[in-house]
C-alpha positions as CSV (number, residue, x, y, z in Angstrom):
1,M,14.1,164.1,129.1
2,K,15.1,160.4,129.0
3,A,16.7,158.8,132.0
4,Q,20.1,157.4,131.3
5,L,21.2,154.0,132.6
6,P,24.7,153.8,134.0
7,S,27.1,152.2,131.7
8,P,29.2,149.2,132.9
9,L,32.3,151.0,131.6
10,N,31.7,154.0,133.9
11,K,31.8,151.7,136.9
12,L,35.1,150.2,135.8
13,I,36.7,153.6,135.0
14,A,35.6,155.8,137.8
15,P,35.5,154.3,141.4
16,P,32.4,155.2,143.5
17,D,32.8,158.4,145.5
18,H,30.6,157.7,148.4
19,D,31.9,157.9,152.0
20,S,32.0,154.2,152.8
21,Y,34.2,153.5,149.7
22,L,36.6,156.2,150.7
23,K,36.7,154.9,154.2
24,H,37.3,151.4,152.9
25,R,40.3,152.6,150.8
26,Q,41.8,154.4,153.8
27,Q,41.3,151.4,156.1
28,R,42.8,149.1,153.5
29,A,45.9,151.3,153.4
30,T,46.3,151.6,157.1
31,Q,45.1,148.2,158.3
32,I,46.3,145.9,155.6
33,I,49.0,147.3,153.4
34,L,50.9,149.3,156.1
35,P,51.3,146.4,158.6
36,V,52.4,144.0,155.8
37,V,55.0,146.5,154.5
38,I,56.3,147.3,158.0
39,S,56.6,143.6,159.0
40,T,58.4,142.8,155.7
41,L,60.9,145.6,156.2
42,F,61.4,144.5,159.8
43,M,62.1,140.9,158.7
44,I,64.5,142.1,156.0
45,A,66.3,144.2,158.6
46,L,66.4,141.3,161.1
47,I,67.8,139.0,158.4
48,V,70.5,141.5,157.5
49,L,71.4,142.2,161.2
50,I,71.6,138.4,161.9
51,S,73.7,137.8,158.9
52,F,76.2,140.6,159.8
53,V,76.5,139.4,163.4
54,T,76.7,135.7,162.6
55,F,79.1,135.7,159.8
56,N,81.4,138.3,161.2
57,S,84.9,137.1,162.2
58,A,83.9,136.8,165.9
59,G,80.4,135.5,165.2
60,D,79.1,132.5,167.1
61,V,77.3,130.4,164.6
62,G,76.3,127.7,167.1
63,R,74.4,130.2,169.3
64,W,72.5,131.5,166.3
65,A,71.7,128.0,165.2
66,A,70.2,127.3,168.6
67,I,68.2,130.5,168.5
68,S,67.0,129.6,165.0
69,T,66.0,126.2,166.3
70,I,64.0,127.7,169.1
71,W,62.2,130.0,166.7
72,I,61.3,127.1,164.5
73,V,60.1,124.9,167.4
74,I,57.8,127.6,169.0
75,P,55.1,127.5,166.3
76,I,55.2,123.7,166.2
77,L,54.7,123.7,170.0
78,L,51.8,126.1,169.7
79,V,50.1,124.0,167.1
80,G,50.7,120.9,169.2
81,L,49.0,122.6,172.2
82,I,46.0,123.6,170.1
83,L,45.7,120.0,168.8
84,L,46.1,118.7,172.4
85,A,43.2,121.0,173.5
86,I,41.1,119.8,170.7
87,L,41.8,116.2,171.6
88,I,41.0,116.8,175.3
89,G,37.8,118.4,174.2
90,L,36.8,115.4,172.0
91,I,37.6,113.0,174.8
92,Y,35.5,115.0,177.2
93,L,32.6,115.1,174.7
94,M,32.9,111.3,174.1
95,A,32.8,110.7,177.9
96,R,29.7,112.8,178.1
97,A,28.0,111.2,175.1
98,L,28.5,107.6,176.4
99,G,25.6,108.0,178.7
100,A,23.2,108.4,175.9
101,L,24.9,106.3,173.3
102,P,24.0,102.8,174.4
103,Y,20.3,103.4,173.9
104,Y,20.7,104.9,170.5
105,T,23.4,102.4,169.4
106,G,20.9,99.6,170.3
107,I,18.3,101.2,168.0
108,A,20.9,101.6,165.3
109,Q,22.0,98.0,165.7
110,N,18.3,96.8,165.3
111,Y,18.0,98.8,162.0
112,V,21.3,97.2,160.8
113,Y,19.9,93.7,161.5
114,I,16.7,94.5,159.7
115,A,18.7,95.9,156.7
116,R,21.0,92.8,156.8
117,D,17.9,90.5,156.5
118,Y,16.6,92.5,153.5
119,I,20.1,92.4,151.9
120,I,20.4,88.6,152.4
121,R,16.9,88.1,151.0
122,A,17.6,90.2,148.0
123,A,20.9,88.4,147.3
124,D,19.1,85.1,147.6
125,M,16.4,86.2,145.2
126,I,19.1,87.3,142.7
127,A,21.1,84.1,143.0
128,K,18.1,81.7,143.0
129,P,17.5,81.7,139.2
130,V,21.2,81.1,138.5
131,I,21.4,78.2,141.0
132,A,18.2,76.7,139.5
133,I,19.6,76.9,135.9
134,D,22.8,75.3,137.1
135,G,20.8,72.6,138.7
136,Y,18.8,71.9,135.5
137,I,21.9,71.8,133.4
138,E,23.5,69.4,135.9
139,N,20.5,67.2,135.8
140,I,20.5,67.1,132.0
141,R,24.2,66.3,132.0
142,K,23.7,63.5,134.5
143,F,20.8,62.1,132.4
144,F,23.0,62.0,129.3
145,E,25.8,60.4,131.2
146,R,23.5,57.6,132.4
147,I,22.3,57.0,128.8
148,T,25.8,56.8,127.5
149,K,26.7,54.2,130.2
150,L,23.9,51.9,129.2
C-alpha cells in the first residue's frame, strides 16, 4: 500500500476536526463575535432611545448636547492623562540619566571633534587640486596681461 499525501484542497474544503480547533471556533463565537454584536445592538438601541427622547415635543436638546459633549471629552481626557504620565516618566528618566550623561557626552564630544578634523582634512584634500588649477590659470592670465601691456 502506498501512503497518500494530503491534498491542499482537502485542507481548504474540510476544516480540521481536532479539539483545539473546535475550542477555538467556540471561543471565537463567544469571546469575539458575541460581544461585538451585543455592543452594536446596545449602541443602536441607545441611539434610538436618545433620538426619541431628544426630538420629542418636550425634549431638552441643550441638556443632551451637554451630555454628548461630556461623552466626547472623556476619551480625550483619558488620552491626555496617559500622555501626561508618559511625559512625567520621561522627565523622571532624564533626571536620573543626567548623573551619567556628562561623562558619556564628553566622550561623544571628543569623537565628534576627531571626526570634524577628518572631515575638514578630507574637504581640504578634495578642494586643493581645484584651488591649485585656479591658481595656475590665474598666473597664466596675469602673464598674458603683462605681455599685452608691454
